[in-house]
C-alpha positions as semicolon CSV with decimal commas, in nm:
position;residue;x (nm);y (nm);z (nm)
1;M;-5,090;-4,809;-3,038
2;A;-4,885;-4,504;-3,124
3;E;-5,000;-4,173;-2,989
4;Q;-5,158;-3,959;-3,258
5;K;-4,999;-3,617;-3,292
6;K;-5,220;-3,314;-3,284
7;P;-5,212;-3,137;-3,621
8;T;-5,049;-2,793;-3,623
9;P;-5,313;-2,527;-3,685
10;V;-5,281;-2,323;-4,002
11;K;-5,211;-1,956;-3,939
12;P;-5,371;-1,759;-4,222
13;K;-5,261;-1,407;-4,292
14;K;-5,466;-1,126;-4,157
15;T;-5,656;-0,904;-4,399
16;T;-5,765;-0,545;-4,368
17;A;-6,076;-0,365;-4,476
18;V;-6,124;0,005;-4,518
19;S;-6,453;0,167;-4,437
20;E;-6,615;0,451;-4,632
21;S;-6,489;0,697;-4,373
22;G;-6,131;0,583;-4,434
23;E;-6,092;0,405;-4,098
24;R;-5,897;0,078;-4,112
25;R;-6,047;-0,239;-3,969
26;V;-5,855;-0,560;-3,915
27;V;-6,027;-0,888;-4,005
28;L;-5,880;-1,198;-3,836
29;S;-5,970;-1,561;-3,801
30;A;-5,953;-1,728;-3,460
31;K;-5,649;-1,927;-3,571
32;T;-5,431;-1,624;-3,643
33;D;-5,108;-1,605;-3,437
34;P;-5,198;-1,351;-3,160
35;L;-4,842;-1,249;-3,071
36;A;-4,745;-1,170;-3,428
37;F;-5,069;-0,980;-3,475
38;L;-5,017;-0,766;-3,164
39;Q;-4,661;-0,684;-3,259
40;E;-4,767;-0,573;-3,606
41;E;-5,057;-0,371;-3,472
42;K;-4,833;-0,206;-3,215
43;Q;-4,587;-0,109;-3,487
44;K;-4,861;0,037;-3,707
45;L;-5,019;0,226;-3,419
46;T;-4,680;0,369;-3,331
47;E;-4,630;0,487;-3,688
48;E;-4,977;0,645;-3,695
49;I;-4,914;0,827;-3,368
50;E;-4,580;0,954;-3,498
51;K;-4,751;1,081;-3,815
52;A;-5,016;1,252;-3,604
53;Q;-4,745;1,416;-3,394
54;E;-4,568;1,537;-3,709
55;T;-4,895;1,680;-3,837
56;D;-4,949;1,842;-3,501
57;E;-4,604;2,006;-3,506
58;A;-4,651;2,121;-3,867
59;L;-4,985;2,281;-3,787
60;K;-4,839;2,449;-3,480
61;A;-4,561;2,592;-3,696
62;Q;-4,819;2,712;-3,948
63;L;-5,021;2,865;-3,667
64;T;-4,718;3,061;-3,549
65;K;-4,625;3,169;-3,899
66;K;-4,965;3,278;-4,027
67;E;-5,096;3,405;-3,691
68;E;-5,437;3,243;-3,742
69;P;-5,511;3,126;-3,387
70;V;-5,876;3,032;-3,429
71;S;-5,876;2,832;-3,754
72;S;-5,528;2,675;-3,705
73;E;-5,598;2,571;-3,345
74;F;-5,927;2,416;-3,460
75;T;-5,742;2,220;-3,730
76;V;-5,474;2,103;-3,487
77;N;-5,728;1,982;-3,232
78;K;-5,931;1,808;-3,504
79;S;-5,621;1,623;-3,629
80;R;-5,519;1,520;-3,276
81;K;-5,868;1,396;-3,190
82;A;-5,889;1,195;-3,513
83;A;-5,555;1,026;-3,439
84;N;-5,663;0,947;-3,084
85;R;-5,992;0,799;-3,206
86;E;-5,806;0,577;-3,451
87;A;-5,563;0,454;-3,186
88;E;-5,840;0,387;-2,933
89;Q;-6,051;0,200;-3,188
90;A;-5,759;-0,019;-3,296
91;W;-5,683;-0,100;-2,932
92;E;-6,047;-0,196;-2,865
93;D;-6,040;-0,422;-3,173
94;A;-5,727;-0,593;-3,043
95;K;-5,884;-0,651;-2,700
96;K;-6,196;-0,802;-2,856
97;Q;-5,985;-1,033;-3,067
98;M;-5,790;-1,143;-2,759
99;A;-6,118;-1,220;-2,581
100;Q;-6,215;-1,447;-2,871
101;W;-5,878;-1,628;-2,851
102;S;-5,922;-1,684;-2,477
103;E;-6,250;-1,867;-2,542
104;N;-6,080;-2,098;-2,794
105;S;-5,932;-2,407;-2,623
106;S;-5,643;-2,417;-2,872
107;F;-5,505;-2,104;-2,706
108;D;-5,511;-2,220;-2,341
109;W;-5,139;-2,151;-2,313
110;L;-5,208;-1,777;-2,336
111;R;-5,390;-1,776;-2,003
112;D;-5,179;-1,635;-1,721
113;D;-5,194;-1,865;-1,417
114;P;-4,960;-1,810;-1,118
115;N;-4,960;-2,185;-1,052
116;D;-4,831;-2,274;-1,399
117;E;-4,514;-2,483;-1,400
118;E;-4,230;-2,437;-1,648
119;D;-4,159;-2,695;-1,917
120;E;-3,784;-2,763;-1,902
121;E;-3,734;-2,797;-2,278
122;E;-3,979;-2,549;-2,428
123;G;-3,971;-2,289;-2,148
124;I;-4,352;-2,235;-2,169
125;P;-4,616;-2,303;-1,903
126;I;-4,795;-2,637;-1,909
127;S;-5,165;-2,612;-1,989
128;R;-5,406;-2,604;-1,701
129;A;-5,581;-2,906;-1,851
130;R;-5,265;-3,114;-1,795
131;R;-5,241;-3,027;-1,426
132;Q;-5,414;-3,209;-1,141
133;P;-5,634;-2,993;-0,916
134;I;-5,498;-2,907;-0,570
135;S;-5,707;-2,999;-0,269
136;P;-5,754;-2,760;0,030
137;A;-5,544;-2,996;0,247
138;Q;-5,259;-2,980;-0,004
139;R;-5,277;-2,602;-0,010
140;R;-5,262;-2,593;0,374
141;N;-4,960;-2,824;0,371
142;R;-4,788;-2,602;0,115
143;G;-4,849;-2,297;0,338
144;Y;-4,718;-2,488;0,640
145;D;-4,403;-2,591;0,452
146;R;-4,347;-2,233;0,340
147;T;-4,386;-2,108;0,699
148;K;-4,129;-2,362;0,815
149;Q;-3,888;-2,240;0,545
150;I;-3,930;-1,876;0,652
151;L;-3,875;-1,966;1,018
152;A;-3,565;-2,166;0,927
153;V;-3,420;-1,868;0,737
154;C;-3,495;-1,638;1,032
155;L;-3,323;-1,877;1,274
156;I;-3,019;-1,890;1,047
157;F;-2,997;-1,508;1,047
158;V;-3,035;-1,497;1,426
159;A;-2,758;-1,755;1,464
160;M;-2,537;-1,553;1,230
161;A;-2,608;-1,233;1,425
162;V;-2,521;-1,402;1,754
163;S;-2,201;-1,542;1,606
164;V;-2,099;-1,207;1,458
165;G;-2,188;-1,031;1,783
166;G;-1,980;-1,275;1,987
167;F;-1,691;-1,239;1,741
168;L;-1,714;-0,861;1,759
169;F;-1,719;-0,845;2,139
170;D;-1,423;-1,082;2,157
171;K;-1,233;-0,844;1,931
172;L;-1,335;-0,540;2,138
173;D;-1,172;-0,698;2,441
174;L;-0,840;-0,619;2,271
175;V;-0,905;-0,243;2,293
176;Q;-0,760;-0,036;2,577
177;F;-1,060;0,136;2,738
178;D;-0,981;0,457;2,926
179;D;-1,204;0,748;3,033
180;G;-0,938;0,995;2,920
181;V;-0,919;1,170;3,257
182;K;-0,569;1,246;3,384
183;T;-0,533;1,337;3,750
184;E;-0,154;1,361;3,789
185;V;0,066;1,603;3,597
186;K;0,442;1,550;3,600
187;P;0,676;1,847;3,630
188;T;0,703;2,050;3,315
189;D;0,995;1,970;3,087
190;T;1,022;2,293;2,889
191;S;1,265;2,156;2,630
192;L;1,036;1,863;2,548
193;L;0,734;2,087;2,523
194;D;0,912;2,328;2,292
195;E;1,028;2,048;2,064
196;A;0,681;1,894;2,051
197;A;0,508;2,186;1,883
198;A;0,755;2,460;1,808
199;I;0,614;2,734;1,584
200;T;0,879;2,857;1,342
201;E;0,948;3,220;1,268
202;E;0,847;3,149;0,908
203;E;0,500;3,045;1,024
204;L;0,464;3,361;1,234
205;K;0,573;3,591;0,951
206;G;0,297;3,829;0,843
207;L;0,074;3,760;1,144
208;E;-0,043;4,052;1,356
209;F;0,072;4,043;1,718
210;T;-0,196;4,085;1,983
211;N;-0,162;4,159;2,355
212;D;-0,520;4,047;2,418
213;Y;-0,592;3,683;2,474
214;P;-0,857;3,542;2,238
215;M;-1,202;3,526;2,397
216;L;-1,406;3,207;2,401
217;P;-1,720;3,215;2,184
218;K;-2,061;3,268;2,339
219;G;-2,356;3,039;2,287
220;E;-2,461;2,680;2,340
221;V;-2,274;2,376;2,215
222;F;-2,455;2,259;1,903
223;R;-2,564;1,894;1,892
224;D;-2,731;1,675;1,632
225;P;-2,849;1,321;1,716
226;D;-2,760;1,210;1,361
227;V;-2,397;1,322;1,391
228;I;-2,122;1,130;1,569
229;N;-1,808;1,333;1,645
230;I;-1,493;1,140;1,732
231;L;-1,164;1,312;1,817
232;L;-0,873;1,114;1,672
233;L;-0,562;1,177;1,879
234;G;-0,214;1,084;1,759
235;T;0,025;1,107;2,054
236;D;0,399;1,136;2,015
237;E;0,531;0,818;2,177
238;R;0,808;0,650;1,980
239;T;0,707;0,306;2,111
240;T;0,383;0,104;2,089
241;R;0,313;0,161;2,460
242;F;0,112;0,467;2,563
243;N;0,284;0,724;2,783
244;T;0,083;0,920;3,041
245;N;0,310;1,220;2,984
246;A;0,263;1,238;2,605
247;R;0,135;1,523;2,389
248;S;-0,138;1,503;2,123
249;D;0,082;1,566;1,821
250;S;-0,213;1,519;1,583
251;M;-0,578;1,614;1,651
252;I;-0,834;1,534;1,381
253;L;-1,211;1,530;1,423
254;L;-1,390;1,244;1,243
255;S;-1,753;1,357;1,199
256;I;-2,000;1,093;1,075
257;H;-2,352;1,188;0,966
258;T;-2,548;0,865;1,010
259;R;-2,855;0,982;0,817
260;N;-2,684;1,147;0,518
261;H;-2,396;0,895;0,525
262;T;-2,130;1,163;0,489
263;V;-1,790;1,181;0,655
264;K;-1,594;1,498;0,735
265;L;-1,245;1,554;0,873
266;V;-1,139;1,863;1,068
267;S;-0,775;1,918;1,168
268;F;-0,692;2,133;1,471
269;E;-0,365;2,324;1,462
270;R;-0,158;2,202;1,757
271;G;0,001;2,544;1,808
272;T;-0,339;2,711;1,869
273;G;-0,332;2,921;2,186
274;V;-0,607;2,805;2,423
275;P;-0,686;2,886;2,787
276;I;-0,607;2,592;3,017
277;L;-0,944;2,507;3,173
278;E;-0,832;2,272;3,450
279;G;-0,538;2,162;3,659
280;E;-0,212;2,317;3,772
281;Y;-0,192;2,567;3,485
282;K;-0,557;2,673;3,484
283;G;-0,611;3,022;3,339
284;Q;-0,285;3,035;3,144
285;Y;-0,265;3,013;2,763
286;D;-0,061;2,743;2,592
287;W;-0,051;2,525;2,281
288;L;-0,349;2,298;2,231
289;T;-0,116;1,999;2,196
290;H;0,012;2,048;2,552
291;C;-0,337;2,008;2,697
292;F;-0,308;1,633;2,657
293;R;-0,004;1,638;2,885
294;Y;-0,178;1,860;3,137
295;G;-0,510;1,674;3,155
296;G;-0,524;1,382;2,912
297;A;-0,772;1,326;2,630
298;N;-1,057;1,454;2,844
299;L;-0,899;1,801;2,879
300;V;-0,829;1,820;2,503
301;M;-1,196;1,747;2,431
302;E;-1,305;2,010;2,684
303;E;-1,076;2,269;2,522
304;I;-1,207;2,200;2,172
305;Q;-1,568;2,207;2,293
306;A;-1,519;2,539;2,473
307;C;-1,319;2,706;2,194
308;Y;-1,534;2,591;1,900
309;L;-1,872;2,506;2,065
310;L;-1,825;2,156;1,927
311;D;-2,006;1,852;2,064
312;C;-1,707;1,623;2,119
313;G;-1,727;1,362;2,394
314;H;-1,546;1,061;2,245
315;Y;-1,188;1,004;2,145
316;V;-0,973;0,733;1,986
317;R;-0,601;0,746;2,056
318;T;-0,310;0,596;1,864
319;N;0,057;0,693;1,834
320;I;0,333;0,710;1,573
321;Q;0,423;0,341;1,598
322;A;0,056;0,237;1,566
323;F;0,023;0,470;1,266
324;M;0,308;0,294;1,084
325;K;0,179;-0,053;1,175
326;L;-0,169;0,036;1,047
327;I;-0,031;0,134;0,707
328;D;0,180;-0,181;0,684
329;V;-0,104;-0,413;0,783
330;V;-0,337;-0,272;0,513
331;G;-0,063;-0,325;0,256
332;G;0,065;0,032;0,220
333;V;-0,103;0,344;0,081
334;D;-0,106;0,523;-0,254
335;I;0,013;0,885;-0,224
336;Y;0,088;1,142;-0,493
337;L;0,413;1,328;-0,418
338;S;0,534;1,662;-0,546
339;D;0,898;1,698;-0,650
340;R;0,982;1,869;-0,319
341;E;0,804;1,601;-0,114
342;A;0,984;1,324;-0,302
343;D;1,317;1,498;-0,246
344;Y;1,239;1,537;0,127
345;I;1,176;1,162;0,168
346;N;1,476;1,059;-0,043
347;H;1,710;1,299;0,142
348;W;1,558;1,283;0,490
349;Y;1,905;1,305;0,648
350;N;1,927;1,668;0,537
351;Y;1,634;1,765;0,762
352;R;1,666;1,780;1,142
353;Y;1,317;1,661;1,239
354;A;1,320;1,379;0,986
355;T;1,661;1,265;1,109
356;N;1,533;1,263;1,468
357;H;1,231;1,050;1,373
358;V;1,441;0,795;1,183
359;K;1,696;0,759;1,465
360;E;1,440;0,747;1,750
361;M;1,236;0,471;1,588
362;S;1,523;0,287;1,412
363;I;1,342;0,279;1,077
364;R;1,627;0,366;0,841
365;D;1,623;0,022;0,675
366;E;1,246;0,042;0,621
367;L;1,256;0,360;0,414
368;H;1,246;0,329;0,036
369;A;1,316;0,566;-0,251
370;V;1,023;0,750;-0,408
371;G;0,955;0,951;-0,721
372;V;0,734;1,236;-0,833
373;G;0,370;1,135;-0,881
374;K;0,190;0,827;-0,751
375;N;0,384;0,615;-0,501
376;H;0,289;0,315;-0,288
377;L;0,430;0,393;0,057
378;N;0,493;0,159;0,347
379;G;0,442;0,266;0,709
380;A;0,785;0,419;0,771
381;T;0,792;0,616;0,447
382;A;0,433;0,736;0,489
383;M;0,521;0,852;0,841
384;L;0,796;1,078;0,704
385;Y;0,550;1,221;0,451
386;A;0,270;1,276;0,705
387;R;0,497;1,444;0,964
388;C;0,675;1,670;0,715
389;R;0,645;2,041;0,785
390;A;0,994;2,156;0,681
391;L;0,876;2,223;0,324
392;D;0,597;2,463;0,422
393;N;0,439;2,478;0,770
394;D;0,226;2,286;1,017
395;F;-0,089;2,356;0,813
396;G;0,073;2,173;0,522
397;R;0,157;1,889;0,757
398;M;-0,209;1,865;0,870
399;K;-0,321;1,843;0,507
400;R;-0,079;1,554;0,445
401;Q;-0,217;1,370;0,749
402;R;-0,572;1,394;0,611
403;I;-0,451;1,269;0,272
404;V;-0,295;0,964;0,438
405;M;-0,614;0,896;0,635
406;Q;-0,821;0,891;0,316
407;A;-0,562;0,661;0,154
408;I;-0,582;0,422;0,452
409;F;-0,961;0,397;0,424
410;N;-0,925;0,337;0,049
411;Q;-0,703;0,039;0,128
412;I;-0,928;-0,103;0,401
413;K;-1,235;-0,131;0,178
414;D;-1,049;-0,370;-0,055
415;L;-0,932;-0,610;0,218
416;S;-1,048;-0,971;0,231
417;I;-1,206;-1,127;0,542
418;P;-0,877;-1,286;0,662
419;E;-0,697;-0,954;0,602
420;L;-0,963;-0,766;0,801
421;N;-0,928;-1,016;1,083
422;N;-0,552;-0,961;1,084
423;L;-0,609;-0,585;1,084
424;L;-0,832;-0,607;1,393
425;N;-0,592;-0,837;1,577
426;T;-0,297;-0,608;1,506
427;M;-0,452;-0,264;1,560
428;L;-0,712;-0,298;1,834
429;P;-0,450;-0,356;2,108
430;L;-0,282;-0,031;1,993
431;I;-0,598;0,178;2,038
432;Q;-0,720;0,362;2,346
433;T;-1,071;0,506;2,370
434;N;-1,347;0,614;2,607
435;F;-1,616;0,447;2,394
436;S;-1,797;0,166;2,574
437;R;-1,804;-0,179;2,415
438;G;-2,170;-0,133;2,324
439;E;-2,102;0,205;2,163
440;L;-1,814;0,062;1,963
441;A;-2,030;-0,227;1,846
442;T;-2,292;0,023;1,725
443;L;-2,023;0,231;1,556
444;V;-1,910;-0,074;1,360
445;L;-2,239;-0,049;1,166
446;E;-2,117;0,281;1,021
447;V;-1,781;0,144;0,909
448;P;-1,898;0,049;0,555
449;E;-2,017;0,408;0,500
450;I;-1,696;0,552;0,644
451;I;-1,457;0,353;0,430
452;S;-1,661;0,405;0,112
453;S;-1,684;0,784;0,149
454;D;-1,471;1,061;0,007
455;F;-1,400;1,292;0,296
456;E;-1,480;1,661;0,309
457;T;-1,202;1,842;0,496
458;M;-1,138;2,155;0,696
459;Q;-0,864;2,287;0,923
460;L;-0,883;2,526;1,217
461;P;-0,811;2,804;1,270
462;E;-0,896;2,908;0,916
463;S;-0,662;3,118;0,710
464;G;-0,701;3,488;0,784
465;T;-0,877;3,430;1,117
466;F;-0,580;3,434;1,355
467;G;-0,283;3,638;1,467
468;K;0,004;3,564;1,706
469;M;0,059;3,612;2,078
470;S;0,289;3,510;2,363
471;G;0,171;3,250;2,612
472;M;0,292;3,020;2,887
473;E;0,673;3,010;2,929
474;G;0,695;3,283;2,664
475;R;0,601;3,044;2,381
476;S;0,462;3,191;2,060
477;L;0,100;3,089;2,001
478;F;-0,153;3,129;1,722
479;A;-0,429;3,363;1,848
480;P;-0,756;3,272;1,670
481;D;-1,089;3,450;1,642
482;F;-1,278;3,166;1,813
483;E;-1,619;3,323;1,753
484;R;-1,574;3,325;1,377
485;N;-1,411;2,981;1,360
486;A;-1,686;2,826;1,573
487;A;-1,953;2,962;1,340
488;D;-1,768;2,834;1,031
489;L;-1,719;2,492;1,190
490;K;-2,089;2,463;1,274
491;A;-2,182;2,549;0,913
492;F;-1,932;2,294;0,779
493;L;-2,046;2,007;0,999
494;Y;-2,420;2,069;1,018
495;G;-2,504;2,291;0,723
């Protein structure tokens, strides 16, 4: 016997009645479509409220114009209250009508039940009458199954964490760990030291000469548990191997605020005159860059901490060769070049320092021609750009180094997993640091914030805060006001 179809209920139109007071009442049968009714009522209520608001604004304008505060305010309030009463009454009518629909079995599908299943074709819940009741035992089994699912997910995450942790520590074994303390100083080679950080007469022009050595600032070293300060040291070896007699040609502070997720870069001028705090030359003043040769990374950090009251206990060291390899392994960097910078790279053989770099590292065939504007530079070409100071001065060179660092991070954040793996395998053996393995593993958690940030930058000493003086071996040094620069650095890093 064929199943008899249930007849579709007729949906009569709703009618309205108006009372003697002018209030509208809606008269509906139980078979009226509730959704259509509510949508229409909502639209009408919205229109009524908008009319009431217009009346309100008009009366307010009239109040201002005629300056009749008592009568006009009374009229405004009366109009607003009448509109509110109408809206509230209509809403109460709608709720009563919905209560009537809920009691009618033909509208069971309107009832909201969290256990309702979805009909695949219609996309509406199946009526409660068509569902079998669930026994307490079945409910307990469902809860047990759900608990097992949660535990399984947790175990998967734990397994992933262990795998990632093992992978990470395997990679960290590639790093060269060193406490940064240097105990033996080789005899001074004056010519090498002069070439490493010579200050040109052009850079000294306009600076006031002082016979007094700059005094170290007074006060405590400022620390913040939410801030990690890492001194990035670029030493001047021309090979991938680290030399114990090198100089820190580049010194940039990477400051990471773990709570605010901000990153700041501070460049330290290598020609800054600082008092040697330890070793054979203790008490004499020399270039900051030479401190690495006199006492290693540890002495450089001590000098910066004493001169700028900066909390700086960790370093990461690379050199020129590692710098070029890093840029090549991330696929090159995008740099905007001025006409003079483009000419410098294209005609490097006309500049003494550039010629020395190219010959010492045998990179002539790796250089490529550039133009004004945006260029994609490989490692060798970016090295010429970052080490250029012939066009301006060493402060201009420091700015270019920070620009390249930002460009490198921009490239890293777009690398795929295999490319990141290749980056780690290539670069970690070329890094030296005094971080422990555990500290490096923790620092990895901040990497996503670092590479996604736009850096705020600063360079020390600041313009207008230093003069010139003569130091060790008669070398010209920048003589900073350390007190002022320390205060400005604290405000920049910590606010």
